[in-house]
C-alpha positions in Angstrom: 17.8 8.0 135.7 16.2 4.5 135.9 12.8 6.1 136.5 13.1 8.1 133.3 14.1 5.0 131.3 11.2 3.0 132.7 8.8 5.8 131.8 10.1 5.8 128.2 9.9 2.0 128.0 6.2 2.0 129.2 5.3 4.8 126.7 6.8 2.7 123.9 4.9 -0.4 125.0 1.7 1.5 125.2 2.2 3.0 121.7 2.8 -0.5 120.3 -0.3 -1.8 122.0 -2.4 1.0 120.5 -0.9 0.3 117.0 -1.6 -3.5 117.3 -5.2 -2.7 118.3 -5.7 -0.4 115.4 -4.4 -3.1 113.0 -6.9 -5.6 114.4 -9.8 -3.2 114.1 -8.9 -2.3 110.5 -8.6 -6.0 109.6 -12.0 -6.7 111.1 -13.6 -3.9 109.1 -12.1 -5.1 105.8 -13.0 -8.7 106.5 -16.7 -7.7 106.9 -16.9 -8.4 110.6 -18.8 -5.1 111.3 -22.5 -4.7 110.7 -23.7 -4.4 107.1 -26.8 -2.2 107.7 -26.0 1.5 108.0 -28.8 3.3 106.2 -32.5 3.1 105.1 -34.2 4.1 101.8 -37.8 4.2 100.9 -39.6 4.3 97.5 -43.3 5.3 97.9 -45.4 5.1 94.7 -48.9 6.1 94.0 -49.6 4.6 90.6 -53.1 6.2 90.2 -54.4 9.6 89.1 -57.8 11.4 89.0 -59.9 12.7 91.8 -61.8 9.4 92.4 -58.5 7.8 93.4 -58.0 10.3 96.3 -57.4 7.4 98.7 -54.3 6.2 96.8 -52.6 9.6 97.2 -53.7 9.7 100.8 -52.2 6.2 101.3 -48.9 7.3 100.0 -48.7 10.6 101.8 -49.7 9.0 105.1 -46.9 6.4 104.7 -44.5 9.2 103.8 -45.4 11.1 107.0 -45.0 8.0 109.1 -41.5 7.0 107.9 -40.3 10.6 108.3 -41.6 10.7 111.8 -39.6 7.5 112.5 -36.4 9.0 111.2 -35.9 8.4 107.5 -34.8 11.8 106.0 -36.3 13.3 102.8 -32.9 12.7 101.1 -33.5 9.0 101.5 -37.2 9.0 100.4 -38.3 8.8 96.7 -41.9 10.0 96.5 -43.8 9.4 93.3 -47.3 11.0 93.0 -49.7 12.0 90.3 -50.2 15.0 92.6 -53.6 16.0 91.1 -55.7 15.9 94.3 -54.7 18.8 96.6 -55.4 21.5 94.1 -58.1 19.7 92.2 -61.2 21.9 91.5 -63.4 19.3 93.2 -61.4 19.5 96.5 -63.6 21.4 99.0 -60.4 21.9 101.1 -57.9 23.4 98.6 -54.3 22.5 99.1 -55.1 19.9 101.7 -55.2 16.1 101.7 -56.6 14.0 104.6 -56.5 10.3 105.4 -59.4 10.3 107.8 -62.9 11.8 108.0 -62.0 13.6 111.2 -59.3 15.6 109.3 -56.9 15.5 112.3 -53.8 16.0 110.1 -53.2 17.7 106.8 -50.9 15.3 104.9 -50.1 17.9 102.2 -48.8 20.5 104.6 -45.3 22.0 104.7 -42.3 19.8 104.1 -43.6 17.6 101.3 -41.0 16.8 98.7 -42.4 15.1 95.6 -39.6 13.7 93.5 -41.7 12.3 90.6 -44.9 14.2 89.8 -47.7 13.8 87.3 -46.7 12.2 84.1 -43.2 11.6 85.4 -44.7 8.6 87.3 -44.3 5.9 84.6 -43.3 2.3 84.5 -40.0 3.3 82.8 -39.1 5.9 85.4 -39.9 3.4 88.2 -37.7 0.7 86.7 -34.9 3.1 86.0 -35.1 4.2 89.6 -34.7 0.7 90.9 -31.9 -0.3 88.6 -30.0 3.0 88.6 -30.2 3.3 84.8 -30.8 7.0 84.6 -29.9 9.6 81.9 -26.8 11.6 82.8 -28.9 14.7 83.5 -31.1 13.1 86.2 -30.6 15.0 89.5 -29.6 13.2 92.7 -33.1 13.8 94.2 -34.5 11.4 91.5 -32.0 8.7 92.1 -31.9 5.8 94.5 -28.4 6.2 95.9 -28.4 3.0 98.0 -25.6 0.4 98.4 -24.9 -3.0 99.9 -25.4 -1.6 103.4 -28.9 -0.1 102.7 -32.3 -1.5 103.6 -34.8 -0.5 101.0 -38.6 -0.3 101.5 -40.8 -0.2 98.4 -44.5 0.7 98.9 -46.9 0.7 95.9 -50.6 1.5 95.9 -53.1 1.7 93.0 -55.3 -0.4 90.9 -54.1 -3.9 89.8 -55.0 -7.4 89.0 -53.3 -10.8 88.6 -49.6 -10.1 88.3 -50.0 -6.5 87.1 -50.4 -3.0 88.5 -51.7 0.0 86.5 -49.7 3.2 86.1 -51.6 6.4 85.6 -54.5 4.4 84.0 -52.3 4.3 80.9 -49.8 1.4 81.2 -49.1 -1.5 83.4 -46.1 -3.0 85.2 -46.0 -6.8 85.6 -44.8 -9.0 88.4 -42.0 -10.2 86.0 -40.9 -6.6 85.5 -40.7 -6.0 89.3 -38.9 -9.4 89.9 -36.2 -8.7 87.2 -35.6 -5.1 88.4 -35.1 -6.4 92.0 -32.7 -9.0 90.7 -30.7 -6.3 89.0 -30.6 -4.4 92.2 -29.3 -7.5 94.0 -26.6 -8.1 91.4 -25.5 -4.5 91.6 -25.5 -4.7 95.4 -28.0 -1.9 95.7 -29.5 -3.2 99.0 -28.8 -5.3 102.0 -32.4 -6.3 102.7 -35.5 -5.3 100.8 -39.2 -5.0 102.0 -41.8 -5.0 99.2 -45.3 -3.9 100.2 -48.3 -3.5 97.9 -51.9 -2.3 98.5 -54.0 -3.2 95.4 -56.4 -5.8 94.3 -54.9 -9.3 94.2 -51.7 -7.7 95.5 -49.9 -10.9 96.5 -49.5 -11.8 92.8 -47.2 -8.9 92.4 -44.4 -10.5 94.5 -45.1 -14.1 93.3 -42.3 -13.9 90.7 -39.5 -12.4 92.9 -36.6 -14.7 93.2 -33.8 -12.6 94.6 -32.3 -13.3 98.0 -32.8 -11.1 101.1 -36.3 -9.9 100.0 -39.4 -9.9 102.3 -42.8 -9.2 100.7 -46.2 -8.5 102.0 -49.5 -7.4 100.4 -53.1 -6.6 101.3 -54.9 -9.4 99.4 -54.5 -12.8 97.8 -55.3 -13.8 94.3 -59.0 -13.5 93.6 -59.4 -10.8 96.4 -59.9 -7.1 96.1 -58.4 -4.2 98.1 -61.1 -2.2 99.8 -61.3 1.3 101.1 -61.6 1.9 104.9 -64.1 4.8 105.0 -65.4 7.8 103.2 -65.5 11.5 103.9 -68.9 12.8 102.9 -67.8 16.4 102.3 -64.8 15.4 100.2 -67.1 12.9 98.4 -64.9 9.8 98.1 -62.9 7.3 100.1 -59.9 8.8 101.9 -57.8 5.7 102.7 -57.6 1.9 102.1 -58.2 -0.6 104.8 -54.9 -2.4 104.7 -52.8 0.8 104.7 -54.9 2.2 107.4 -54.3 -0.8 109.6 -50.5 -0.8 109.0 -50.3 2.9 109.8 -52.3 2.5 113.0 -49.7 -0.1 114.1 -46.8 2.1 113.1 -48.2 5.0 115.2 -47.7 2.9 118.3 -43.9 2.7 117.9 -41.1 5.2 118.0 -37.5 5.4 116.7 -36.1 3.2 119.5 -38.8 0.5 119.3 -37.8 -3.1 119.5 -40.9 -4.3 117.7 -40.1 -6.7 114.8 -41.6 -7.4 111.4 -43.1 -10.5 112.9 -44.9 -8.4 115.4 -46.3 -6.3 112.5 -47.4 -9.4 110.6 -49.0 -10.9 113.7 -51.0 -7.7 114.0 -52.7 -8.3 110.6 -56.4 -8.8 111.0 -58.2 -10.1 107.9 -61.6 -9.0 109.3 -60.5 -5.4 109.7 -58.5 -5.4 106.4 -61.5 -7.0 104.5 -59.1 -9.4 102.8 -56.4 -12.0 103.6 -53.0 -10.3 103.5 -50.1 -12.1 102.0 -46.6 -12.6 103.5 -43.5 -14.0 101.9 -40.3 -14.6 103.9 -38.7 -17.6 102.2 -36.2 -15.5 100.3 -34.8 -14.0 103.4 -32.0 -15.7 105.3 -33.1 -13.8 108.5 -36.5 -14.5 109.9 -38.8 -11.5 110.4 -38.8 -12.1 114.2 -35.1 -11.0 114.1 -35.7 -7.9 112.0 -36.8 -4.7 113.7 -39.7 -2.7 112.1 -37.4 0.4 112.2 -34.9 -1.5 110.1 -37.2 -0.5 107.2 -39.6 2.1 108.4 -37.2 4.2 110.6 -33.8 5.9 110.5 -30.6 4.2 111.6 -27.4 5.8 112.9 -24.8 3.1 112.4 -21.4 4.4 111.3 -18.7 2.3 109.6 -15.2 3.6 110.2 -12.0 2.4 108.5 -8.5 3.4 109.7 -5.8 3.3 107.0 -2.6 1.6 108.1 1.0 2.5 107.3 2.9 -0.2 105.3 6.6 0.4 105.2 8.9 -1.6 102.9 12.6 -1.3 102.8 15.6 -2.9 101.2 17.6 -5.7 102.8 20.8 -3.6 102.6 19.5 -0.7 104.7 22.2 0.9 106.8 21.7 2.6 110.1 24.6 5.0 110.9 25.8 5.4 114.5 24.1 8.1 116.4 26.1 11.2 117.3 26.2 12.7 120.6 23.7 15.4 121.4 21.2 13.8 119.0 17.7 15.1 119.2 15.3 13.0 121.2 12.9 12.5 118.4 14.5 11.5 115.1 12.2 12.4 112.2 11.9 10.1 109.2 11.3 11.6 105.8 8.4 9.4 104.5 8.7 10.7 100.9 11.4 8.6 99.2 12.0 11.0 96.3 11.7 14.4 98.1 14.7 16.4 99.3 15.4 15.9 103.0 14.0 18.3 105.4 16.6 20.8 106.7 15.5 20.3 110.3 16.6 16.6 110.3 20.3 15.8 110.6 21.5 13.7 107.6 23.3 11.3 109.8 20.0 10.2 111.5 18.1 9.6 108.3 18.0 5.9 107.0 18.8 5.3 103.4 17.0 3.3 100.8 13.7 3.8 102.6 10.5 3.3 100.5 7.1 3.9 102.1 3.5 3.6 100.9 0.0 3.9 102.2 -2.2 0.9 101.6 -5.6 -0.2 102.8 -6.0 -2.1 106.0 -6.3 -5.8 105.7 -3.4 -6.2 103.3 -0.6 -5.1 105.7 2.8 -6.7 105.7 4.4 -8.1 108.9 7.0 -5.3 108.5 4.2 -2.9 109.4 4.3 -4.3 112.9 8.1 -5.0 113.2 9.2 -1.6 112.0 7.5 0.4 114.8 9.2 -1.9 117.3 12.6 -1.2 115.8 11.9 2.5 115.8 10.9 2.4 119.5 14.1 0.5 120.4 16.2 2.9 118.5 14.6 5.9 120.2 15.1 4.4 123.6 18.8 3.7 122.8 19.5 7.2 121.5 17.7 8.7 124.5 19.6 6.6 127.0 23.0 7.4 125.4 22.2 11.1 125.3 21.3 11.2 129.0 24.3 9.2 129.9 26.6 11.5 127.9 25.1 14.7 129.5 25.4 13.3 133.0 
């Protein structure tokens, strides 16, 4: 008899301990004690068109292939291309795009998902993408569905100058446009951290006007410097990749999804001699130094999961009456948690408390009664069980 009572008591204590632990976890989640970074997004933009800008499309496709290899899914990549190179009549290798003269890898093979193609690549569409100001009919594949737990990587390549970048050789986006769009993203909580990378002439001037927090920027050249191609393919007849992008991709090819390399390691690997220009780096807007940010926090996939457990909050009136338990009462008294629903036939009316009002609320706003009430229930169950056993014996 005593052994049975001790077992029941230990079970009740264990249940209460589990309940208290769940309450603590839920409170921690709602107070923001868990990690903020749970997903990565990438926006890759080739702002050029025409055959002689072959290298800009190759830059973008090579970056696209690399971040996919490191784990970012197509659903989290927005690819913007003029897409007029692979099937261009001048292409001696129809349907193929290469970023090196050795042609080791076709960048335009299977699995390419272009979200904005041709004349869809405009300043307006790019700014709408960043700020989320789309027409209602815009499909999900053309939207940046990031949130406050997302790290966003923006890569842009093309022709530019001091504080501007050409789009389709038809219009320009200014450094002020980019800065204001990123500020709107920040105000709308569309990113946790943002990495802005540009490969164009005088590229550092494109991030010179950014003023939003948690933004790190890097570029291939300083003001007064040009962006140069890396090498030509004589059969294709034009340059196939830019020097800066080629150098960054070579570094990224040395890491995998589980790499512990940081952004500072990437920046330390910059070589002005090989890049043919002095790359720019801006970290003053970030509250976390690049030495503490993994490369894969922007270029790779992440698998963090944030879980929340809803807690039960029970409120009842002060005049609640608990009737005496009858003999032969069932071991597990069942409470009807719906205050306005007819009582379940399986539960004796004498065991059901009156004036009971329950509601489900989010964790972090729980009442002390949410902890006291389970204790009272456990004590009541133990008392009923003990009386039942004693009466039977």
